[in-house]
N, C-alpha and C positions, 0 to 999 in steps of 0.2 A: 326238544320233548323232553319230559322228567323221565329220569331213571326210576325202574322197579326196584323196589329195596329187595335183595336176594342175597342170600347167603351162599358163602364158597361151597358148604357142603351141597346145597341144592343145585350149584352149578355144575358141581361133578358128578352127581347121581342122577339127575332128572332132565330127560330131553326138554327141549325148550316149549314143544307143544304142549305139554304138562303144565309149565310154567306159565304158558299164554293162560291155559284153560282156568287154572288157580285165580290169577289176575282178573278173568271177568267174570267170574263165577257170582261174583255179589250182584251183579247188574243184569241177572237171569232173572225169569219168573220163580217164585219159590218151588214151584213144583219141580222144576227143573233143577234146581239147586240141592232138592232134598234126594232127588234120583243121582245128580252126577259126583255129589260130594263124597259119597262112601265109595264110589267108582275110582274118584282120583285118589282117595287114601290108601286103597289097596292097591293101586298100581305104586303110588310112592312106596309103599312099604315093599313091594315086590322090586322096585329099582335099588333100594336101599338094600334089601337083601343080596340082591345079585353084586352089588358093590362089594359088601363085605364078604363075599365069597370067592371073590378074585384072589388068586394068589398075590401076596406082597410083594413089592420090587425090592430087591435088595443091590444096593449100590456098594457093598462091600467088595465087589472084583473089579471096581476103579481104581484106579491110580492117578495120583498129581503129579 
């Protein structure tokens, strides 16, 4: 099976069901595409905002 091209950022910020929905969107009827596309984009934006609003992980307390 062919791997879907996906960025590291998408893997960190988006759930798999959104990645799947984005992949099958072009194969849906046009009216369905028009309805789902803005919803998917809004959810993507929400996930991105959540990703950047999390506190940054600090590794300065670790010693080698």
